[in-house]
KOLBA-716125 format. One record per residue (C-alpha): x, y, z; residue in one letter; residue number from 1. Coordinates in nm, 4 decimals, padded with zeros to 6 digits. Each point is the difference from the previous one (the first is absolute). Example, Ala and Ser with C-alpha at 12.3 -4.5 7.8 and 13.67 -1.06 7.14 Angstrom:
<tivos>
TIVO         u         v         w  res    n
TIVO   01.2300  -00.4500   00.7800    a    1
TIVO   00.1370   00.3440  -00.0660    s    2
</tivos>
This chain:
<tivos>
TIVO         u         v         w  res    n
TIVO  -04.0786   02.4136  -01.1169    x    1
TIVO   00.1748  -00.1469  -00.2255    x    2
TIVO   00.3091   00.1809  -00.1770    x    3
TIVO   00.0393   00.0755  -00.3617    x    4
TIVO   00.2670  -00.2574  -00.0141    x    5
TIVO  -00.2382  -00.2558   00.1470    x    6
TIVO  -00.2988   00.0843  -00.2387    x    7
TIVO   00.1475  -00.1071  -00.3003    x    8
TIVO   00.0566  -00.4283   00.0456    x    9
TIVO  -00.3960  -00.1202   00.0015    x   10
TIVO   00.0025  -00.2046   00.3524    x   11
TIVO  -00.2462  -00.2436  -00.1987    x   12
TIVO   00.2751  -00.0551  -00.2595    x   13
TIVO   00.2915  -00.0247   00.2524    x   14
TIVO  -00.1841  -00.2451   00.2142    x   15
TIVO  -00.2189  -00.2000  -00.2377    x   16
TIVO  -00.2649  -00.0546   00.2148    x   17
TIVO  -00.3686  -00.0393  -00.0889    x   18
TIVO  -00.2982   00.2427   00.1666    x   19
TIVO   00.0441   00.3054   00.2017    x   20
TIVO   00.3630   00.0043   00.1612    x   21
TIVO  -00.1523   00.1591   00.3904    x   22
TIVO  -00.1438  -00.3612   00.0017    x   23
TIVO   00.3352  -00.1941  -00.0305    x   24
TIVO   00.2809  -00.0556   00.2230    x   25
TIVO   00.3837  -00.0011  -00.1408    x   26
TIVO   00.2566  -00.1607   00.1987    x   27
TIVO   00.3457   00.1935  -00.1054    x   28
TIVO   00.3375  -00.1600   00.0665    x   29
TIVO   00.2204   00.2902   00.1363    x   30
TIVO   00.3588  -00.0457   00.0551    x   31
TIVO   00.0692   00.3708   00.0851    x   32
TIVO   00.1215   00.1042  -00.3495    x   33
TIVO  -00.1616   00.2659  -00.2299    x   34
TIVO  -00.1530  -00.2336  -00.2424    x   35
TIVO  -00.1975  -00.2043   00.2685    x   36
TIVO  -00.0886   00.3249   00.1663    x   37
TIVO  -00.1392   00.1538  -00.3182    x   38
TIVO  -00.2206  -00.3319  -00.0671    x   39
TIVO  -00.1449   00.0629   00.3544    x   40
TIVO  -00.0488   00.3737  -00.1004    x   41
TIVO  -00.1862  -00.0637  -00.3040    x   42
TIVO  -00.1876  -00.3072   00.1782    x   43
TIVO  -00.1143   00.2419   00.2892    x   44
TIVO  -00.1168   00.2576  -00.2567    x   45
TIVO  -00.1866  -00.2413  -00.1804    x   46
TIVO  -00.2672  -00.0187   00.2727    x   47
TIVO   00.0343  -00.3481   00.0893    x   48
TIVO   00.1216  -00.1185   00.3434    x   49
TIVO   00.3523  -00.0525   00.0022    x   50
TIVO   00.2252  -00.2102   00.2263    x   51
TIVO   00.3767   00.0310  -00.0178    x   52
TIVO   00.2043  -00.3183   00.1011    x   53
TIVO   00.3766   00.0103   00.0623    x   54
TIVO   00.1907  -00.3560   00.0258    x   55
TIVO   00.2872   00.0367   00.2472    x   56
TIVO   00.2239  -00.2172  -00.2083    x   57
TIVO   00.3377   00.0501   00.1637    x   58
TIVO   00.2172   00.2015   00.2548    x   59
TIVO   00.3640  -00.0350  -00.0591    x   60
TIVO   00.1831   00.3260   00.1589    x   61
TIVO   00.0729   00.2468  -00.2416    x   62
TIVO  -00.2265  -00.1558  -00.2560    x   63
TIVO  -00.3063   00.0820   00.1921    x   64
TIVO   00.1021   00.3853  -00.0056    x   65
TIVO   00.1413  -00.0044  -00.3446    x   66
TIVO  -00.2086   00.2579  -00.2359    x   67
TIVO  -00.1496  -00.1277  -00.3152    x   68
TIVO  -00.0301  -00.3740   00.1794    x   69
TIVO  -00.3505  -00.1401   00.0856    x   70
TIVO  -00.1814  -00.1940   00.2492    x   71
TIVO   00.2186   00.1139   00.3145    x   72
TIVO   00.0852   00.2548   00.2620    x   73
TIVO  -00.0394   00.3655  -00.1515    x   74
TIVO  -00.2192  -00.1283  -00.3126    x   75
TIVO  -00.2544  -00.1598   00.2628    x   76
TIVO  -00.0158   00.3347   00.1527    x   77
TIVO  -00.0468   00.1812  -00.3443    x   78
TIVO  -00.2898  -00.2352  -00.0980    x   79
TIVO  -00.1534   00.0641   00.3465    x   80
TIVO   00.0380   00.3869  -00.0725    x   81
TIVO  -00.1493  -00.0222  -00.3458    x   82
TIVO  -00.2952  -00.1967   00.1247    x   83
TIVO  -00.0573   00.2563   00.2840    x   84
TIVO   00.0084   00.2717  -00.2314    x   85
TIVO  -00.2416  -00.1582  -00.2369    x   86
TIVO  -00.2309  -00.0806   00.3088    x   87
TIVO  -00.0004  -00.3993  -00.0966    x   88
TIVO   00.0425  -00.3035   00.2259    x   89
TIVO   00.3503  -00.1422  -00.0149    x   90
TIVO   00.1295  -00.3447   00.1278    x   91
TIVO   00.3715  -00.1160   00.0266    x   92
TIVO   00.0208  -00.3903  -00.0329    x   93
TIVO   00.2992  -00.1547   00.2045    x   94
TIVO   00.1464  -00.2095  -00.3211    x   95
TIVO   00.3695  -00.0334   00.0720    x   96
TIVO  -00.0040  -00.3812   00.1017    x   97
TIVO  -00.1698  -00.1138  -00.3039    x   98
TIVO   00.2269   00.2672  -00.2269    x   99
TIVO   00.2864  -00.1527   00.1131    x  100
TIVO  -00.0830  -00.3652  -00.0219    x  101
TIVO  -00.1232   00.0737  -00.3642    x  102
TIVO   00.2155   00.2819  -00.1032    x  103
TIVO   00.3041   00.0438   00.1444    x  104
TIVO   00.1087  -00.3412   00.0622    x  105
TIVO  -00.0626  -00.0780  -00.3382    x  106
TIVO   00.1967   00.2772  -00.1119    x  107
TIVO   00.2772  -00.1461   00.2205    x  108
TIVO  -00.0467  -00.3502  -00.1220    x  109
TIVO   00.0077   00.1050  -00.3663    x  110
TIVO   00.2971   00.1875   00.0213    x  111
TIVO   00.1852  -00.2885   00.1704    x  112
TIVO  -00.0961  -00.2356  -00.2909    x  113
TIVO   00.1527   00.2342  -00.2510    x  114
TIVO  -00.3420   00.1140  -00.0979    x  115
TIVO  -00.1108   00.3848  -00.0354    x  116
TIVO  -00.3153   00.0919   00.1757    x  117
TIVO  -00.2916   00.2341  -00.0395    x  118
TIVO  -00.1215   00.0438   00.3471    x  119
TIVO  -00.2431   00.2755  -00.1430    x  120
TIVO  -00.1773  -00.2780  -00.1948    x  121
TIVO  -00.0402  -00.2320   00.3001    x  122
TIVO  -00.1285   00.2493   00.2159    x  123
TIVO  -00.2574   00.0996  -00.2708    x  124
TIVO  -00.0883  -00.3833  -00.0164    x  125
TIVO  -00.0073  -00.0186   00.3422    x  126
TIVO  -00.0809   00.2660   00.3008    x  127
TIVO  -00.1012   00.2819  -00.2470    x  128
TIVO  -00.2446  -00.1403  -00.1770    x  129
TIVO  -00.1349  -00.3288   00.1439    x  130
TIVO   00.0330   00.1242   00.3353    x  131
TIVO  -00.1513   00.3263  -00.0672    x  132
TIVO  -00.2775  -00.1460  -00.2435    x  133
TIVO  -00.0918  -00.2009   00.2860    x  134
TIVO  -00.0185   00.2555   00.2559    x  135
TIVO  -00.1719   00.2646  -00.2236    x  136
TIVO  -00.3118  -00.2884  -00.0657    x  137
TIVO  -00.0076  -00.0359   00.3804    x  138
TIVO  -00.0830   00.3822   00.0310    x  139
TIVO  -00.2608  -00.0401  -00.2478    x  140
TIVO   00.1836   00.1838  -00.2791    x  141
TIVO  -00.1050   00.0213  -00.3768    x  142
TIVO   00.3420   00.0282  -00.0987    x  143
TIVO   00.3681   00.0522   00.1168    x  144
TIVO   00.1794   00.2664  -00.1662    x  145
TIVO   00.3761   00.0271  -00.0361    x  146
TIVO   00.2505   00.3007  -00.1111    x  147
TIVO   00.1554  -00.2508  -00.2987    x  148
TIVO   00.0416   00.1375  -00.3264    x  149
TIVO  -00.1371  -00.2340  -00.1898    x  150
TIVO  -00.3448   00.0161  -00.1656    x  151
TIVO  -00.3202  -00.2467   00.0395    x  152
TIVO  -00.1851  -00.0102  -00.3233    x  153
TIVO  -00.3462  -00.1821  -00.0453    x  154
TIVO   00.0553  -00.2191  -00.3150    x  155
TIVO  -00.2021  -00.2522  -00.1744    x  156
TIVO   00.0668  -00.2699   00.2425    x  157
TIVO  -00.0314   00.2254   00.3258    x  158
TIVO   00.2924   00.2046   00.1570    x  159
TIVO   00.3429  -00.0196  -00.1583    x  160
TIVO   00.3121   00.1554   00.1768    x  161
TIVO   00.1854   00.2574  -00.2495    x  162
TIVO   00.2928   00.2278   00.0065    x  163
TIVO  -00.0077   00.3291   00.1725    x  164
TIVO  -00.0455   00.3151  -00.2640    x  165
TIVO   00.3258   00.1287   00.0959    x  166
TIVO   00.2941  -00.2208  -00.0917    x  167
TIVO   00.2313   00.1405   00.2723    x  168
TIVO  -00.2396  -00.1120   00.2457    x  169
TIVO  -00.1338  -00.3131  -00.0801    x  170
TIVO  -00.0077  -00.2791   00.2709    x  171
TIVO  -00.1382  -00.2765  -00.2158    x  172
TIVO   00.3330  -00.2252   00.0378    x  173
TIVO  -00.0423  -00.0438   00.3606    x  174
TIVO  -00.4025  -00.0612  -00.0343    x  175
TIVO   00.0196  -00.2946  -00.2636    x  176
TIVO  -00.1477  -00.2626   00.3319    x  177
TIVO  -00.3200   00.1813   00.0351    x  178
TIVO  -00.2679  -00.2452  -00.0567    x  179
TIVO  -00.3324   00.0574  -00.1859    x  180
TIVO  -00.1992  -00.0337   00.3370    x  181
TIVO   00.2478   00.2465   00.1697    x  182
TIVO  -00.0502   00.2266  -00.3237    x  183
TIVO  -00.3754   00.0135   00.0356    x  184
TIVO   00.0388   00.1635   00.3598    x  185
TIVO   00.3207   00.2160  -00.0963    x  186
TIVO  -00.0318   00.3832  -00.1029    x  187
TIVO   00.3075   00.2047  -00.1338    x  188
TIVO  -00.1127   00.3635  -00.0321    x  189
TIVO   00.3316   00.1302  -00.0508    x  190
TIVO   00.0713  -00.2137  -00.3174    x  191
TIVO  -00.0728   00.2535  -00.2451    x  192
TIVO   00.1411   00.2964   00.1807    x  193
TIVO   00.3139   00.1727  -00.0387    x  194
TIVO   00.2346   00.0105   00.3291    x  195
TIVO   00.0041   00.3830  -00.0082    x  196
TIVO  -00.3704   00.0159  -00.0026    x  197
TIVO  -00.0142  -00.2434   00.2836    x  198
TIVO   00.2240   00.2272   00.2259    x  199
TIVO  -00.1889   00.3245  -00.1067    x  200
TIVO  -00.3249  -00.2033   00.1701    x  201
TIVO   00.1901  -00.0705   00.3044    x  202
TIVO   00.1045   00.3680   00.0161    x  203
TIVO  -00.3576   00.1103  -00.0618    x  204
TIVO  -00.1221  -00.2376   00.2618    x  205
TIVO   00.2795   00.1340   00.2475    x  206
TIVO   00.1540  -00.3232   00.0347    x  207
TIVO   00.3219  -00.0205   00.1826    x  208
TIVO   00.1271  -00.2254  -00.2084    x  209
TIVO  -00.0105   00.2009  -00.3447    x  210
TIVO   00.3355  -00.0069  -00.0233    x  211
TIVO   00.1144  -00.2640   00.1480    x  212
TIVO   00.2706  -00.2079  -00.2028    x  213
TIVO  -00.1037  -00.2968  -00.2073    x  214
TIVO   00.1121  -00.3455   00.1884    x  215
TIVO   00.3040  -00.1158  -00.1390    x  216
TIVO   00.1599  -00.3696  -00.0287    x  217
TIVO  -00.1068  -00.2674   00.2464    x  218
TIVO  -00.2187   00.1321   00.2848    x  219
TIVO   00.1382  -00.1958   00.2824    x  220
TIVO   00.3782   00.0454  -00.1196    x  221
TIVO   00.0685   00.3348   00.1832    x  222
TIVO   00.3560   00.1276  -00.1969    x  223
TIVO  -00.0292  -00.2438  -00.3393    x  224
TIVO   00.2296  -00.2616   00.1888    x  225
TIVO  -00.1976  -00.3354  -00.1010    x  226
TIVO   00.3194  -00.2060   00.0941    x  227
TIVO  -00.0714   00.1626   00.3672    x  228
TIVO  -00.3443  -00.0868   00.0226    x  229
TIVO   00.0717  -00.3562  -00.1087    x  230
TIVO   00.2962  -00.0875   00.2568    x  231
TIVO  -00.2406   00.1453   00.2967    x  232
TIVO  -00.2677  -00.2740  -00.1173    x  233
TIVO   00.2306  -00.2707  -00.1190    x  234
TIVO   00.3686   00.0620   00.1478    x  235
TIVO   00.1354  -00.2840  -00.2368    x  236
TIVO  -00.0422   00.2497  -00.2734    x  237
TIVO   00.3525   00.1212   00.0545    x  238
TIVO   00.1495  -00.3295  -00.1422    x  239
TIVO   00.3331   00.1243  -00.2124    x  240
TIVO   00.0515  -00.1764  -00.3486    x  241
TIVO   00.1641   00.0051  -00.2965    x  242
TIVO  -00.0649   00.2164  -00.3309    x  243
TIVO   00.0390  -00.2027  -00.2814    x  244
TIVO  -00.0220   00.0454  -00.3590    x  245
TIVO  -00.2607  -00.1849  -00.1634    x  246
TIVO   00.1601  -00.1020  -00.3112    x  247
TIVO   00.3610  -00.1106   00.0910    x  248
TIVO  -00.0395  -00.0987   00.3754    x  249
TIVO   00.2785   00.2143   00.1129    x  250
TIVO  -00.0407   00.1557   00.3806    x  251
TIVO   00.0377   00.3611  -00.0698    x  252
TIVO  -00.0571   00.1248   00.3832    x  253
TIVO  -00.1818  -00.0283   00.2979    x  254
TIVO  -00.3556   00.1333   00.1108    x  255
TIVO  -00.1453   00.0840   00.3337    x  256
TIVO  -00.3130  -00.2102  -00.0584    x  257
TIVO  -00.2165  -00.0316  -00.2646    x  258
TIVO  -00.2817   00.2261   00.1469    x  259
TIVO   00.1947   00.2444  -00.1305    x  260
TIVO  -00.0505  -00.0498  -00.3888    x  261
TIVO  -00.2794  -00.0556  -00.2404    x  262
TIVO   00.0068  -00.1166  -00.3543    x  263
TIVO   00.0930   00.2938  -00.2694    x  264
TIVO   00.1807   00.1380   00.2986    x  265
TIVO   00.3519   00.2138  -00.1384    x  266
TIVO   00.0677   00.2000   00.2772    x  267
TIVO   00.1648  -00.1323   00.3433    x  268
TIVO   00.1565  -00.3105  -00.1283    x  269
TIVO   00.3446   00.1647   00.1306    x  270
TIVO   00.2167  -00.2321  -00.2792    x  271
TIVO   00.2246   00.2148  -00.2072    x  272
TIVO   00.2604  -00.0342  -00.2617    x  273
TIVO  -00.2293  -00.1589  -00.2339    x  274
TIVO  -00.0426   00.1078  -00.4041    x  275
TIVO  -00.3438  -00.0094   00.0254    x  276
TIVO  -00.2792   00.1226   00.2187    x  277
TIVO  -00.1700  -00.3132   00.1673    x  278
TIVO  -00.3700  -00.0558   00.1384    x  279
TIVO  -00.1394  -00.2398   00.2268    x  280
TIVO  -00.1605  -00.2459  -00.2031    x  281
TIVO  -00.1176  -00.2403   00.2532    x  282
TIVO   00.0411  -00.0927   00.3938    x  283
TIVO   00.0796  -00.3602   00.1145    x  284
TIVO  -00.1262   00.0315   00.3788    x  285
TIVO   00.0779  -00.3882   00.0789    x  286
TIVO   00.3803   00.1171  -00.0952    x  287
TIVO  -00.0376   00.3334   00.1161    x  288
TIVO   00.1681   00.1235  -00.3447    x  289
TIVO  -00.0632   00.2740  -00.1971    x  290
TIVO   00.0120  -00.0396  -00.3813    x  291
TIVO   00.1098   00.2726  -00.2213    x  292
TIVO   00.0451   00.0677  -00.3533    x  293
TIVO  -00.0252   00.2013  -00.2958    x  294
TIVO  -00.3240   00.1663  -00.0718    x  295
TIVO  -00.1315  -00.2518  -00.2817    x  296
TIVO  -00.0229  -00.2457   00.2609    x  297
TIVO  -00.2931   00.2053   00.1383    x  298
TIVO  -00.2058  -00.0543  -00.3059    x  299
TIVO  -00.3007  -00.2850   00.0068    x  300
TIVO  -00.2340  -00.1196  -00.2305    x  301
TIVO  -00.2798  -00.0826   00.2467    x  302
TIVO  -00.0621  -00.0349   00.3529    x  303
TIVO  -00.2284  -00.2556   00.1944    x  304
TIVO  -00.2417   00.1493   00.2543    x  305
TIVO  -00.1973  -00.1390   00.2590    x  306
TIVO  -00.2908   00.0819   00.2285    x  307
TIVO  -00.1682   00.1798  -00.2639    x  308
TIVO  -00.2940   00.2121   00.0476    x  309
TIVO  -00.2455   00.0904  -00.3033    x  310
TIVO  -00.2188   00.2939   00.0296    x  311
TIVO  -00.2919  -00.0454  -00.2843    x  312
TIVO  -00.0090  -00.2292  -00.3020    x  313
TIVO   00.3473  -00.0187  -00.2076    x  314
TIVO  -00.0210   00.2184  -00.3106    x  315
TIVO   00.0614  -00.1656  -00.3480    x  316
TIVO   00.2203   00.3089  -00.1123    x  317
TIVO   00.3465   00.0844   00.0691    x  318
TIVO   00.1587   00.0017   00.3646    x  319
TIVO   00.2893   00.1905   00.1598    x  320
TIVO   00.1467  -00.0549   00.3144    x  321
TIVO   00.2087   00.2166   00.2564    x  322
TIVO   00.2715  -00.2069   00.2163    x  323
TIVO   00.0844   00.2379   00.2110    x  324
TIVO  -00.1648   00.2963   00.1499    x  325
TIVO   00.1832   00.2873  -00.2224    x  326
TIVO   00.0592  -00.2221  -00.2865    x  327
TIVO  -00.1771   00.0899  -00.3596    x  328
TIVO  -00.3062  -00.2346  -00.0976    x  329
TIVO   00.1579  -00.2435  -00.2437    x  330
TIVO  -00.2089  -00.2381  -00.2710    x  331
TIVO  -00.0614  -00.3793   00.1322    x  332
TIVO  -00.1567  -00.3010  -00.0385    x  333
TIVO  -00.1088  -00.2463   00.2932    x  334
TIVO   00.0038  -00.3546  -00.0202    x  335
TIVO  -00.1768  -00.2321   00.2415    x  336
TIVO  -00.2638   00.0774   00.2550    x  337
TIVO  -00.0400   00.3450   00.1478    x  338
TIVO  -00.1839   00.0668   00.3159    x  339
TIVO  -00.1625  -00.1314   00.2550    x  340
TIVO   00.3496  -00.0772   00.1724    x  341
TIVO   00.1396  -00.2043  -00.3082    x  342
TIVO   00.3227   00.0398  -00.1574    x  343
TIVO   00.0874   00.1322  -00.3594    x  344
TIVO   00.2757   00.1049  -00.2123    x  345
TIVO   00.0843   00.3690  -00.1267    x  346
TIVO   00.1548   00.0011  -00.3150    x  347
TIVO   00.1574   00.3397  -00.1146    x  348
TIVO  -00.0091   00.1106  -00.3310    x  349
TIVO   00.3717   00.0976   00.0069    x  350
TIVO   00.2636  -00.0535   00.2461    x  351
TIVO  -00.0822   00.1546   00.3317    x  352
TIVO   00.2246   00.1111   00.2696    x  353
TIVO   00.0226   00.0228   00.4021    x  354
TIVO  -00.2731  -00.2742   00.0597    x  355
TIVO   00.0424  -00.1204   00.3455    x  356
TIVO  -00.1854  -00.2869   00.1942    x  357
TIVO  -00.1754   00.1540   00.2439    x  358
TIVO  -00.1431   00.2654  -00.1822    x  359
TIVO  -00.3474   00.0393  -00.1695    x  360
TIVO  -00.0689  -00.0254  -00.3353    x  361
TIVO  -00.3429   00.1978  -00.0968    x  362
TIVO  -00.1863  -00.0619  -00.3168    x  363
TIVO  -00.1928   00.3001  -00.1690    x  364
TIVO  -00.2214   00.0176  -00.3128    x  365
TIVO   00.0037   00.3470  -00.1270    x  366
TIVO  -00.0513   00.2113   00.3478    x  367
TIVO  -00.1774  -00.3196   00.1772    x  368
TIVO   00.1725  -00.1701   00.2535    x  369
TIVO  -00.0702  -00.3808  -00.0535    x  370
TIVO   00.1812  -00.1300   00.3028    x  371
TIVO   00.3403  -00.1411   00.0705    x  372
TIVO   00.1859  -00.2288   00.2010    x  373
TIVO   00.3567  -00.0465   00.1677    x  374
TIVO   00.3235  -00.0598  -00.2231    x  375
TIVO   00.1342  -00.3136   00.1211    x  376
TIVO   00.2736  -00.0797  -00.2491    x  377
TIVO   00.1151   00.1399  -00.3351    x  378
TIVO   00.1488  -00.1634  -00.3563    x  379
TIVO   00.3259   00.1515  -00.1388    x  380
</tivos>
């Protein structure tokens, strides 16, 4: 019998499937966390046939045991336990080799090139969506449901990707690379729910993950030490070099390797005796130099973005952009082609700070995600 907590959301609305749900098959991407587990519970209580799929993406010692991660060790066991509790079929697919090639090694290479990577977006573009969608179709599914906090809204031109109703949980920045074809098949049942209600549903269903902590940082980095992971993949990443003032060219100190630094960073520079605080303003990978300067040097007027993806038509109205996952949306205009892999220039209405090559610029029209691309360079 469905619990009171589960009776509130209407399954037909959550999964956006036409016809009787008992005649439908839903594949759920199960990471072992509370969000995807609740999606599986909601799908199971809808009457549809439900299949849970978990990708084993890595197994790096302590990372495989760390609570709040995903797709390894205890998390796979948690996903299996939830599937058993719900009485649904559950498959674990070994994807470690592809994840290492497409995500982990790319992460290391970006750091060596002086860029600030976002492996979560790479993972969503590759193993999580591209490969899982293919598996779901092979299993004869009507849709693939995930625990991401975004909303799929039917607009005049078809499905649109919108921010989650809870701004504190919104994950739209990480999903800008979703294609229109993928959005046709994807479902995001949690996009309109607050996190507190998601945990209430998990508790009502008796799921062992109801109080499990949310994932933190990057899943394959066990202790937040990104540099250690980079050195394990690319040992040459520890090459020391100079810390140089971006304006005067004066050498202010030595660093342990550019992999320890990102644009906008202030802490950890280990240079003292200065009259004003300094920030990392750039990284010269070829010279192994970390460039530092006062905060005003971080201000940029535009960013060149590449490999752009557009979801639906480009609206005529005002646009905003986020250049970091925790940044505020700021007004922008776009020069050049946008979408289908084209490059373009995003111009900010005012100075924008901490815009780092390697990060993503995600474009919005109100609550709708228009798409985005990778930041390749900036203009001071």
